[in-house]
N, CA, C and O atoms as a GROMACS GRO file, in nm:
protein
  292
    1MET      N    1   0.041  -2.742   0.536
    1MET     CA    2   0.066  -2.675   0.417
    1MET      C    3  -0.032  -2.597   0.433
    1MET      O    4  -0.135  -2.640   0.486
    2SER      N    5  -0.022  -2.450   0.386
    2SER     CA    6  -0.143  -2.362   0.358
    2SER      C    7  -0.242  -2.378   0.270
    2SER      O    8  -0.193  -2.427   0.169
    3THR      N    9  -0.379  -2.359   0.256
    3THR     CA   10  -0.441  -2.368   0.124
    3THR      C   11  -0.492  -2.242   0.105
    3THR      O   12  -0.603  -2.232   0.052
    4ALA      N   13  -0.428  -2.137   0.140
    4ALA     CA   14  -0.457  -1.997   0.068
    4ALA      C   15  -0.404  -1.953  -0.046
    4ALA      O   16  -0.285  -1.940  -0.074
    5THR      N   17  -0.504  -1.928  -0.116
    5THR     CA   18  -0.456  -1.848  -0.233
    5THR      C   19  -0.340  -1.735  -0.230
    5THR      O   20  -0.358  -1.638  -0.156
    6PRO      N   21  -0.207  -1.747  -0.319
    6PRO     CA   22  -0.103  -1.687  -0.291
    6PRO      C   23  -0.130  -1.532  -0.341
    6PRO      O   24  -0.072  -1.435  -0.292
    7LEU      N   25  -0.216  -1.525  -0.436
    7LEU     CA   26  -0.247  -1.387  -0.495
    7LEU      C   27  -0.419  -1.391  -0.459
    7LEU      O   28  -0.500  -1.482  -0.440
    8LEU      N   29  -0.425  -1.230  -0.462
    8LEU     CA   30  -0.540  -1.183  -0.394
    8LEU      C   31  -0.543  -1.078  -0.521
    8LEU      O   32  -0.442  -1.029  -0.572
    9SER      N   33  -0.700  -1.051  -0.566
    9SER     CA   34  -0.739  -0.948  -0.618
    9SER      C   35  -0.746  -0.828  -0.540
    9SER      O   36  -0.734  -0.834  -0.418
   10LEU      N   37  -0.768  -0.693  -0.614
   10LEU     CA   38  -0.746  -0.578  -0.509
   10LEU      C   39  -0.881  -0.559  -0.390
   10LEU      O   40  -0.878  -0.499  -0.283
   11ASN      N   41  -0.978  -0.622  -0.446
   11ASN     CA   42  -1.099  -0.653  -0.375
   11ASN      C   43  -1.067  -0.759  -0.233
   11ASN      O   44  -1.088  -0.733  -0.114
   12GLU      N   45  -1.029  -0.840  -0.274
   12GLU     CA   46  -0.957  -0.952  -0.170
   12GLU      C   47  -0.849  -0.884  -0.120
   12GLU      O   48  -0.877  -0.910  -0.003
   13ALA      N   49  -0.744  -0.815  -0.110
   13ALA     CA   50  -0.664  -0.782  -0.040
   13ALA      C   51  -0.726  -0.634   0.010
   13ALA      O   52  -0.632  -0.583   0.070
   14ALA      N   53  -0.801  -0.572   0.014
   14ALA     CA   54  -0.879  -0.492   0.064
   14ALA      C   55  -0.975  -0.547   0.186
   14ALA      O   56  -1.007  -0.477   0.282
   15GLU      N   57  -1.008  -0.656   0.171
   15GLU     CA   58  -1.083  -0.732   0.250
   15GLU      C   59  -1.003  -0.777   0.386
   15GLU      O   60  -1.028  -0.740   0.501
   16VAL      N   61  -0.889  -0.876   0.339
   16VAL     CA   62  -0.759  -0.874   0.428
   16VAL      C   63  -0.744  -0.763   0.525
   16VAL      O   64  -0.729  -0.768   0.647
   17MET      N   65  -0.753  -0.663   0.446
   17MET     CA   66  -0.680  -0.544   0.527
   17MET      C   67  -0.775  -0.472   0.602
   17MET      O   68  -0.740  -0.381   0.677
   18GLY      N   69  -0.913  -0.513   0.587
   18GLY     CA   70  -1.005  -0.453   0.680
   18GLY      C   71  -1.042  -0.302   0.650
   18GLY      O   72  -1.088  -0.216   0.724
   19ILE      N   73  -1.002  -0.298   0.497
   19ILE     CA   74  -1.036  -0.163   0.440
   19ILE      C   75  -1.146  -0.147   0.298
   19ILE      O   76  -1.181  -0.254   0.249
   20ALA      N   77  -1.190  -0.038   0.242
   20ALA     CA   78  -1.256  -0.013   0.152
   20ALA      C   79  -1.147  -0.050   0.021
   20ALA      O   80  -1.026  -0.027   0.023
   21ALA      N   81  -1.222  -0.112  -0.089
   21ALA     CA   82  -1.164  -0.132  -0.206
   21ALA      C   83  -1.105  -0.032  -0.262
   21ALA      O   84  -1.008  -0.030  -0.339
   22GLY      N   85  -1.174   0.057  -0.215
   22GLY     CA   86  -1.145   0.253  -0.277
   22GLY      C   87  -1.023   0.310  -0.214
   22GLY      O   88  -0.933   0.371  -0.273
   23THR      N   89  -1.031   0.285  -0.098
   23THR     CA   90  -0.885   0.339  -0.063
   23THR      C   91  -0.798   0.275  -0.100
   23THR      O   92  -0.705   0.332  -0.156
   24LEU      N   93  -0.795   0.132  -0.084
   24LEU     CA   94  -0.657   0.070  -0.129
   24LEU      C   95  -0.634   0.063  -0.287
   24LEU      O   96  -0.539  -0.003  -0.329
   25ARG      N   97  -0.731   0.141  -0.390
   25ARG     CA   98  -0.716   0.167  -0.516
   25ARG      C   99  -0.658   0.336  -0.476
   25ARG      O  100  -0.546   0.374  -0.509
   26THR      N  101  -0.735   0.403  -0.419
   26THR     CA  102  -0.621   0.534  -0.393
   26THR      C  103  -0.491   0.530  -0.357
   26THR      O  104  -0.404   0.595  -0.416
   27TRP      N  105  -0.466   0.445  -0.250
   27TRP     CA  106  -0.308   0.424  -0.215
   27TRP      C  107  -0.246   0.353  -0.317
   27TRP      O  108  -0.126   0.379  -0.317
   28ARG      N  109  -0.276   0.279  -0.397
   28ARG     CA  110  -0.232   0.224  -0.504
   28ARG      C  111  -0.160   0.371  -0.605
   28ARG      O  112  -0.039   0.384  -0.623
   29THR      N  113  -0.243   0.447  -0.649
   29THR     CA  114  -0.235   0.564  -0.724
   29THR      C  115  -0.143   0.671  -0.616
   29THR      O  116  -0.135   0.786  -0.660
   30GLN      N  117  -0.100   0.657  -0.533
   30GLN     CA  118  -0.061   0.712  -0.426
   30GLN      C  119   0.095   0.687  -0.367
   30GLN      O  120   0.171   0.754  -0.298
   31GLY      N  121   0.102   0.545  -0.436
   31GLY     CA  122   0.248   0.486  -0.410
   31GLY      C  123   0.234   0.453  -0.264
   31GLY      O  124   0.331   0.491  -0.199
   32ARG      N  125   0.147   0.398  -0.198
   32ARG     CA  126   0.146   0.385  -0.063
   32ARG      C  127   0.060   0.213  -0.071
   32ARG      O  128   0.010   0.150  -0.164
   33GLY      N  129   0.079   0.186   0.087
   33GLY     CA  130   0.011   0.038   0.108
   33GLY      C  131   0.109  -0.090   0.028
   33GLY      O  132   0.230  -0.076   0.008
   34PRO      N  133   0.050  -0.181  -0.002
   34PRO     CA  134   0.157  -0.327   0.006
   34PRO      C  135   0.175  -0.301  -0.164
   34PRO      O  136   0.108  -0.215  -0.221
   35VAL      N  137   0.259  -0.373  -0.226
   35VAL     CA  138   0.303  -0.359  -0.339
   35VAL      C  139   0.190  -0.461  -0.437
   35VAL      O  140   0.169  -0.581  -0.424
   36GLY      N  141   0.156  -0.407  -0.492
   36GLY     CA  142   0.074  -0.493  -0.619
   36GLY      C  143   0.121  -0.474  -0.752
   36GLY      O  144   0.202  -0.391  -0.793
   37PHE      N  145   0.053  -0.573  -0.818
   37PHE     CA  146   0.101  -0.553  -1.009
   37PHE      C  147  -0.009  -0.580  -1.088
   37PHE      O  148  -0.111  -0.631  -1.043
   38LYS      N  149   0.007  -0.547  -1.212
   38LYS     CA  150  -0.121  -0.592  -1.283
   38LYS      C  151  -0.090  -0.728  -1.359
   38LYS      O  152   0.019  -0.763  -1.404
   39VAL      N  153  -0.194  -0.786  -1.364
   39VAL     CA  154  -0.173  -0.912  -1.472
   39VAL      C  155  -0.262  -0.913  -1.578
   39VAL      O  156  -0.383  -0.917  -1.558
   40GLY      N  157  -0.207  -0.910  -1.703
   40GLY     CA  158  -0.320  -0.877  -1.820
   40GLY      C  159  -0.322  -0.743  -1.860
   40GLY      O  160  -0.404  -0.713  -1.948
   41GLY      N  161  -0.249  -0.656  -1.814
   41GLY     CA  162  -0.252  -0.546  -1.830
   41GLY      C  163  -0.330  -0.436  -1.776
   41GLY      O  164  -0.321  -0.314  -1.792
   42ARG      N  165  -0.428  -0.530  -1.689
   42ARG     CA  166  -0.575  -0.420  -1.622
   42ARG      C  167  -0.566  -0.472  -1.491
   42ARG      O  168  -0.570  -0.397  -1.393
   43ARG      N  169  -0.557  -0.581  -1.481
   43ARG     CA  170  -0.590  -0.659  -1.340
   43ARG      C  171  -0.505  -0.630  -1.222
   43ARG      O  172  -0.396  -0.686  -1.225
   44VAL      N  173  -0.532  -0.552  -1.115
   44VAL     CA  174  -0.465  -0.530  -1.022
   44VAL      C  175  -0.456  -0.652  -0.945
   44VAL      O  176  -0.563  -0.708  -0.923
   45MET      N  177  -0.321  -0.718  -0.887
   45MET     CA  178  -0.359  -0.809  -0.827
   45MET      C  179  -0.211  -0.822  -0.694
   45MET      O  180  -0.097  -0.803  -0.736
   46TYR      N  181  -0.236  -0.861  -0.522
   46TYR     CA  182  -0.161  -0.853  -0.468
   46TYR      C  183  -0.071  -0.998  -0.401
   46TYR      O  184  -0.135  -1.098  -0.367
   47ARG      N  185   0.008  -0.996  -0.395
   47ARG     CA  186   0.057  -1.117  -0.328
   47ARG      C  187   0.043  -1.136  -0.165
   47ARG      O  188   0.103  -1.065  -0.084
   48ARG      N  189  -0.043  -1.239  -0.130
   48ARG     CA  190  -0.093  -1.247   0.020
   48ARG      C  191   0.026  -1.212   0.116
   48ARG      O  192   0.021  -1.121   0.199
   49GLU      N  193   0.147  -1.307   0.092
   49GLU     CA  194   0.291  -1.280   0.156
   49GLU      C  195   0.296  -1.070   0.170
   49GLU      O  196   0.307  -1.010   0.276
   50ALA      N  197   0.288  -1.027   0.079
   50ALA     CA  198   0.325  -0.886   0.049
   50ALA      C  199   0.211  -0.781   0.161
   50ALA      O  200   0.235  -0.686   0.235
   51VAL      N  201   0.103  -0.846   0.130
   51VAL     CA  202  -0.021  -0.790   0.264
   51VAL      C  203  -0.004  -0.806   0.370
   51VAL      O  204  -0.021  -0.725   0.461
   52GLU      N  205   0.029  -0.907   0.376
   52GLU     CA  206   0.047  -0.975   0.560
   52GLU      C  207   0.201  -0.890   0.603
   52GLU      O  208   0.222  -0.843   0.714
   53ALA      N  209   0.301  -0.886   0.480
   53ALA     CA  210   0.428  -0.844   0.534
   53ALA      C  211   0.389  -0.686   0.582
   53ALA      O  212   0.420  -0.650   0.696
   54TRP      N  213   0.328  -0.605   0.502
   54TRP     CA  214   0.298  -0.482   0.504
   54TRP      C  215   0.205  -0.437   0.616
   54TRP      O  216   0.226  -0.324   0.662
   55LEU      N  217   0.093  -0.517   0.672
   55LEU     CA  218  -0.001  -0.508   0.782
   55LEU      C  219   0.112  -0.529   0.886
   55LEU      O  220   0.094  -0.477   0.996
   56ALA      N  221   0.251  -0.615   0.861
   56ALA     CA  222   0.295  -0.670   1.007
   56ALA      C  223   0.410  -0.503   1.013
   56ALA      O  224   0.454  -0.470   1.123
   57GLU      N  225   0.433  -0.445   0.927
   57GLU     CA  226   0.519  -0.330   0.918
   57GLU      C  227   0.433  -0.228   0.989
   57GLU      O  228   0.487  -0.154   1.071
   58GLN      N  229   0.294  -0.219   0.963
   58GLN     CA  230   0.207  -0.108   0.996
   58GLN      C  231   0.206  -0.106   1.163
   58GLN      O  232   0.217  -0.016   1.247
   59GLU      N  233   0.186  -0.254   1.167
   59GLU     CA  234   0.168  -0.304   1.334
   59GLU      C  235   0.290  -0.239   1.416
   59GLU      O  236   0.278  -0.157   1.506
   60ALA      N  237   0.410  -0.292   1.365
   60ALA     CA  238   0.535  -0.271   1.443
   60ALA      C  239   0.538  -0.130   1.449
   60ALA      O  240   0.542  -0.094   1.566
   61ALA      N  241   0.537  -0.026   1.361
   61ALA     CA  242   0.512   0.095   1.349
   61ALA      C  243   0.437   0.174   1.454
   61ALA      O  244   0.483   0.259   1.530
   62THR      N  245   0.323   0.133   1.445
   62THR     CA  246   0.208   0.163   1.553
   62THR      C  247   0.269   0.131   1.712
   62THR      O  248   0.267   0.213   1.804
   63ALA      N  249   0.310   0.026   1.720
   63ALA     CA  250   0.366  -0.047   1.811
   63ALA      C  251   0.450   0.055   1.866
   63ALA      O  252   0.435   0.118   1.971
   64SER      N  253   0.556   0.062   1.766
   64SER     CA  254   0.686   0.168   1.824
   64SER      C  255   0.627   0.289   1.865
   64SER      O  256   0.640   0.320   1.983
   65ASN      N  257   0.555   0.372   1.777
   65ASN     CA  258   0.471   0.497   1.834
   65ASN      C  259   0.442   0.493   1.938
   65ASN      O  260   0.471   0.595   2.001
   66SER      N  261   0.386   0.403   2.002
   66SER     CA  262   0.254   0.431   2.103
   66SER      C  263   0.335   0.411   2.224
   66SER      O  264   0.289   0.416   2.338
   67SER      N  265   0.465   0.387   2.190
   67SER     CA  266   0.581   0.341   2.312
   67SER      C  267   0.622   0.424   2.351
   67SER      O  268   0.649   0.423   2.471
   68ARG      N  269   0.658   0.578   2.245
   68ARG     CA  270   0.702   0.693   2.293
   68ARG      C  271   0.637   0.746   2.413
   68ARG      O  272   0.527   0.704   2.451
   69PRO      N  273   0.718   0.861   2.488
   69PRO     CA  274   0.639   0.907   2.579
   69PRO      C  275   0.548   1.017   2.537
   69PRO      O  276   0.569   1.072   2.429
   70GLN      N  277   0.444   1.054   2.614
   70GLN     CA  278   0.334   1.154   2.554
   70GLN      C  279   0.382   1.286   2.568
   70GLN      O  280   0.450   1.298   2.670
   71ASP      N  281   0.372   1.378   2.509
   71ASP     CA  282   0.381   1.521   2.542
   71ASP      C  283   0.322   1.602   2.620
   71ASP      O  284   0.217   1.647   2.575
   72THR      N  285   0.357   1.640   2.734
   72THR     CA  286   0.245   1.711   2.836
   72THR      C  287   0.249   1.814   2.805
   72THR      O  288   0.360   1.851   2.767
   73GLN      N  289   0.139   1.915   2.802
   73GLN     CA  290   0.106   2.030   2.800
   73GLN      C  291   0.044   2.082   2.880
   73GLN      O  292   0.016   2.201   2.870
   0.00000   0.00000   0.00000
C-alpha cells in the first residue's frame, strides 16, 4: 500500500513533474498540463494519479515521435 499523499499542491505537482511552479501555473491558465481543481475556492490541487498519468502520456507521445524517420535534407 502506498503512503504517498493522493493530493498534491501546485508546488508539489510541479516538483514531481520537474518544472517550475510558475510554468505549471501558466499551463493551467492555458488549459495545458494535468487537470487540477480548486479547493476552498482558491487553492489549486492535483491528484497524484492525474499528474502521473499526464507524465506517462507525455512520455508515450515523445517516444512515438522519436520513432518516426528523420527528415533528410
